[in-house]
C-alpha positions in Angstrom: -1.2 -66.8 49.4 1.0 -64.8 52.0 -2.5 -62.9 52.7 -4.5 -66.1 53.3 -2.0 -67.6 55.0 -1.7 -64.7 57.5 -5.3 -64.3 57.7 -5.6 -68.1 58.3 -3.4 -67.5 61.7 -5.9 -65.4 63.6 -8.8 -67.9 63.7 -6.6 -70.9 64.3 -5.1 -68.4 67.5 -8.7 -67.6 68.6 -9.6 -71.1 69.2 -6.5 -72.0 70.3 -7.0 -69.5 73.0 -10.8 -70.6 73.7 -9.3 -74.3 74.1 -6.9 -73.7 76.8 -8.6 -71.0 78.9 -11.7 -73.7 79.2 -12.2 -74.9 82.4 -14.3 -77.8 83.3 -14.3 -76.6 87.0 -15.7 -73.1 86.0 -18.5 -74.4 84.1 -19.8 -76.9 87.3 -19.5 -73.6 89.3 -21.7 -71.8 86.3 -24.4 -74.7 86.2 -24.3 -74.4 89.8 -25.5 -71.0 89.9 -22.3 -68.8 90.0 -20.9 -65.3 91.3 -17.7 -63.2 91.8 -16.9 -61.9 94.7 -14.1 -60.7 96.2 -12.8 -62.4 99.3 -9.6 -61.9 102.1 -6.2 -64.0 102.1 -5.9 -65.6 105.0 -2.8 -67.3 104.5 0.0 -67.3 102.0 1.2 -70.7 101.8 3.9 -70.0 98.7 5.5 -67.3 97.0 7.6 -67.2 94.1 9.0 -64.8 92.0 9.3 -65.7 87.8 11.1 -63.4 85.8 11.3 -63.5 82.3 15.0 -63.8 80.5 14.4 -61.7 77.6 12.1 -58.9 79.1 13.9 -58.7 82.4 10.3 -58.0 83.7 8.5 -60.9 85.9 5.7 -61.6 88.3 4.8 -63.2 91.3 3.1 -66.7 92.1 1.4 -67.0 95.4 -0.2 -70.0 96.5 -2.9 -68.5 98.7 -5.9 -69.8 101.3 -9.5 -67.9 101.4 -12.7 -68.2 103.4 -15.6 -68.6 100.6 -18.7 -67.2 101.9 -20.9 -70.0 100.9 -24.7 -70.4 101.9 -23.8 -73.2 104.3 -21.3 -71.2 105.6 -17.6 -69.8 105.4 -15.1 -73.0 103.3 -11.7 -72.7 103.4 -10.3 -72.9 99.6 -6.7 -72.6 98.1 -6.0 -71.1 94.7 -3.4 -69.4 92.8 -2.9 -66.0 92.6 -0.7 -64.2 89.7 0.1 -60.4 90.7 2.4 -57.9 90.1 3.3 -57.2 93.8 3.6 -59.7 96.5 0.3 -60.9 98.2 0.2 -60.5 101.8 -2.6 -62.3 104.2 -5.6 -59.3 104.6 -5.5 -58.6 100.6 -8.1 -59.0 98.7 -8.4 -61.4 95.6 -11.0 -62.7 93.6 -13.1 -65.9 93.6 -15.6 -67.8 91.4 -18.3 -69.7 93.1 -22.0 -71.3 93.9 -22.9 -69.8 96.7 -25.9 -72.3 96.7 -23.8 -75.1 97.0 -20.2 -76.0 98.1 -19.5 -79.4 96.0 -18.3 -77.6 92.5 -15.0 -76.0 95.0 -14.2 -72.5 93.7 -11.8 -71.0 91.9 -9.6 -68.0 93.1 -7.5 -65.4 90.5 -6.1 -61.9 91.2 -8.2 -60.2 89.0 -11.8 -60.7 87.8 -11.5 -60.4 84.4 -9.6 -63.6 84.2 -12.4 -65.2 86.1 -15.1 -63.7 83.7 -13.4 -65.3 80.9 -13.8 -68.8 82.3 -17.7 -68.3 82.7 -18.3 -67.3 78.8 -17.6 -63.1 79.6 -16.6 -61.1 76.4 -12.6 -61.2 75.9 -10.4 -58.8 77.2 -9.4 -55.8 75.8 -6.0 -56.7 74.9 -7.2 -59.4 73.3 -10.2 -57.3 71.6 -6.9 -55.5 70.6 -5.1 -57.8 69.2 -8.0 -59.0 67.1 -9.0 -55.5 65.5 -4.6 -54.7 65.0 -4.7 -58.6 63.1 -7.6 -57.1 61.2 -6.0 -53.7 60.3 -3.2 -55.7 58.8 -4.8 -58.4 56.6 -6.4 -55.6 55.0 -2.7 -53.6 54.7 -2.1 -56.9 52.9 -4.6 -57.4 50.6 -3.7 -53.5 49.5 -0.5 -54.0 49.4 -0.5 -57.3 47.7 -3.3 -56.2 44.8 -6.6 -57.5 46.0 -7.9 -54.3 46.5 -5.5 -52.2 44.6 -7.0 -52.8 40.9 -5.6 -53.3 37.5 -3.1 -50.8 37.4 -0.8 -51.6 40.8 2.3 -52.6 39.8 2.5 -49.2 37.1 0.5 -46.6 38.9 2.3 -44.0 39.8 3.3 -44.0 36.3 -0.2 -43.8 35.5 -0.7 -40.9 37.3 2.3 -39.4 35.8 1.3 -39.6 32.6 4.1 -41.7 31.6 2.3 -45.3 30.5 2.0 -46.4 27.1 -1.0 -47.9 24.9 -0.8 -50.3 22.1 -3.8 -52.1 20.4 -2.9 -55.7 19.9 -4.8 -59.0 19.2 -4.5 -62.3 21.0 -2.8 -64.8 18.7 -1.9 -67.4 20.9 -1.4 -68.6 24.4 0.6 -71.2 26.0 3.4 -71.9 28.2 6.7 -70.4 28.0 10.3 -69.5 30.0 10.6 -66.2 31.3 13.8 -65.6 30.5 13.4 -61.5 31.5 11.0 -61.7 34.5 10.6 -58.5 36.9 13.3 -57.9 39.5 12.5 -60.3 42.8 11.7 -63.3 40.1 13.3 -66.2 39.1 14.2 -66.6 35.7 13.7 -69.3 33.2 10.5 -70.5 35.1 7.6 -71.9 33.2 4.7 -69.6 33.1 1.5 -69.2 31.4 2.1 -66.8 28.3 0.4 -64.4 25.8 1.5 -63.7 22.6 0.3 -60.7 21.0 0.7 -58.8 17.6 0.4 -55.3 17.1 -1.2 -53.6 13.8 2.8 -52.7 12.6 4.1 -56.5 13.4 5.1 -55.9 16.7 5.2 -59.1 18.8 4.9 -59.1 22.5 4.8 -62.1 25.0 2.5 -61.4 28.4 3.5 -63.5 31.0 0.6 -64.1 33.7 0.4 -65.3 37.1 1.6 -69.2 37.5 -2.2 -70.3 38.9 -3.8 -69.2 35.3 -4.4 -72.2 33.3 -3.2 -71.4 30.0 -6.0 -73.7 28.2 -8.8 -72.0 29.3 -7.3 -68.9 28.6 -6.6 -69.6 25.2 -10.2 -70.9 24.7 -11.2 -67.5 26.2 -9.4 -65.0 24.5 -7.4 -66.5 21.8 -8.7 -64.1 18.5 -9.6 -61.3 20.5 -8.8 -57.8 20.0 -7.4 -55.8 22.8 -5.6 -53.3 24.6 -1.8 -53.6 26.3 -1.1 -51.0 28.9 1.7 -50.7 30.4 4.3 -48.1 32.4 7.9 -47.8 34.4 7.0 -49.5 37.9 8.3 -47.7 41.1 11.6 -49.7 41.2 14.3 -50.1 38.1 13.6 -53.1 36.4 16.9 -55.5 35.1 15.4 -54.9 31.7 13.5 -51.5 31.6 13.8 -51.0 27.6 12.7 -54.6 26.5 10.1 -55.4 29.9 7.2 -54.2 31.9 4.3 -54.6 34.2 1.5 -54.4 31.9 -2.3 -55.0 31.6 -3.8 -56.4 28.5 -7.6 -55.2 28.3 -9.7 -57.7 26.1 -12.7 -56.3 25.0 -15.8 -58.0 26.2 -13.8 -59.6 28.7 -12.2 -57.9 31.3 -8.4 -57.1 32.3 -5.7 -59.6 32.7 -2.4 -58.4 34.5 1.1 -59.2 33.8 4.3 -58.8 32.5 5.2 -57.9 28.7 8.6 -58.8 26.6 9.2 -57.9 23.1 9.7 -61.4 21.7 13.6 -60.5 20.4 14.8 -58.6 23.1 14.0 -55.1 21.8 12.5 -52.1 23.0 9.1 -51.9 23.9 7.1 -50.3 20.8 6.4 -46.8 21.4 2.7 -47.2 21.7 0.1 -44.2 22.7 0.7 -42.1 25.5 -2.2 -42.3 28.1 -3.6 -38.9 29.7 -2.5 -38.9 33.2 -5.2 -40.8 35.4 -5.9 -42.4 38.4 -7.3 -45.4 36.4 -7.3 -47.0 33.4 -9.8 -44.9 30.3 -11.9 -48.4 31.0 -12.7 -47.0 34.5 -13.9 -48.5 37.3 -16.3 -51.1 36.1 -12.9 -52.8 34.5 -13.4 -56.1 35.9 -10.6 -59.1 36.0 -10.7 -61.9 33.8 -10.8 -65.0 35.7 -9.4 -68.1 34.9 -9.5 -69.9 37.1 -7.4 -74.0 37.1 -9.6 -76.7 35.7 -9.9 -79.1 38.6 -6.9 -81.7 38.5 -7.0 -83.9 41.4 -3.6 -84.9 41.2 -2.7 -81.3 40.8 -5.0 -79.8 43.3 -5.8 -82.8 45.5 -3.2 -81.8 48.1 -4.5 -78.4 48.5 -8.1 -80.1 49.5 -6.6 -82.8 51.7 -4.7 -79.9 53.7 -7.6 -78.3 54.5 -9.6 -80.8 55.4 -7.0 -81.8 57.9 -6.8 -78.5 59.4 -10.6 -78.3 59.4 -10.4 -81.8 61.5 -7.6 -80.2 63.7 -9.8 -77.5 64.6 -12.4 -79.6 65.3 -10.7 -81.8 67.6 -9.5 -79.1 69.3 -12.8 -77.7 70.1 -14.0 -80.7 71.2 -11.6 -80.6 73.9 -8.5 -82.3 74.2 -5.0 -81.5 76.9 -3.2 -78.6 76.2 -0.5 -80.4 75.1 -2.7 -81.4 72.4 -4.2 -78.6 71.7 -1.0 -77.0 70.4 -0.2 -79.7 68.5 -3.2 -79.6 66.8 -2.8 -75.9 66.4 0.3 -76.4 64.5 -1.4 -78.7 62.3 -4.0 -76.5 61.5 -1.9 -73.8 60.8 0.8 -75.7 58.9 -1.1 -78.1 56.4 -2.3 -75.2 54.1 1.5 -73.7 54.1 2.8 -77.3 53.3 -0.3 -77.7 50.8 0.6 -74.6 48.5 4.2 -76.1 48.4 3.2 -79.4 47.3 1.0 -77.7 44.6 3.3 -75.0 44.0 5.8 -77.8 43.0 3.4 -79.8 41.0 2.1 -76.7 39.0 5.6 -76.3 37.8 5.8 -80.1 36.6 2.3 -79.4 35.3 3.6 -76.4 33.1 6.8 -77.6 32.1 4.9 -80.4 30.3 2.8 -78.1 28.2 6.1 -76.3 27.2 6.2 -76.4 23.3 9.1 -78.9 21.9 9.4 -80.8 25.0 9.0 -84.5 25.1 6.3 -85.2 27.0 6.7 -86.6 30.7 4.2 -87.9 33.2 1.7 -85.4 33.8 0.5 -85.3 37.2 -2.6 -83.4 36.1 -3.5 -86.0 33.2 -3.7 -85.2 30.1 -5.2 -82.1 28.4 
């Protein structure tokens, strides 16, 4: 979710930038057959030095008058120029105008690139570099968050050093339980989907999975299946290193599912079998994740759908064209709506999982009866 919100900011920003840089005057000039030429400053109407209080840097904002060479003759036009140095009469600036028609007027600027952007030309180098940098950041987030890291992302160093273990188990049950010994950084005693595992010698383990996993669908698919449980110490020392560890359950004929393995009684983890040092599990690169997408429940997931629709509607209105103030407001709505929906859906999911806990008096289930 963090990756998705981070990535979503870029299209919102690009549409915001395009909307605020759009100029109806510039497009009227383009329709009349535009050109961009250097013109000479005839008169300086006013000049002001604007200083940034944070960076201590500043620039000059200068009102100038220039003569624009239309086909019908030179016409005086006024414009605002932003520059790092003072502008004096005789200096050259740039003008966007239609030589064949003086009626649309002209737009004056201190650099040619800003005028080219108003006519729909390619974005400038700073914006291109920003977009490329953001794309690289999204890829790094995907790698760090596990989107491209594969099954063993949580204990890959242990696997490469030959410190991982493997145990043959049977999936005996799938449901919801309170995670009393979660990994470092997680909240204890939160309801989570859990798989009850049993080994050949009677060892019992609990594998807690991501809260978005649907426990009912998971039970239907893999309860009774034979599987291999791989685990290993993580990169950081966990609070319950002896009795819990990051793990991967590889189910025959189904795929793998990541989780957090704990012994049911708090004792130490089983000895298991050592896994030879390697970059990946013995099943190889063809191993695929066990997809357990949640079953659609309007009361549980409708907030996310409505937020997405509101976000897209805000972007659509921005693209149609509104004032700069409303453009900023709509851009904020477009970006924040998914974040709000995330929080609302997470809260509803918590209540839904609480209702699936065993030996708990049923309450109103926002997702409906399972």
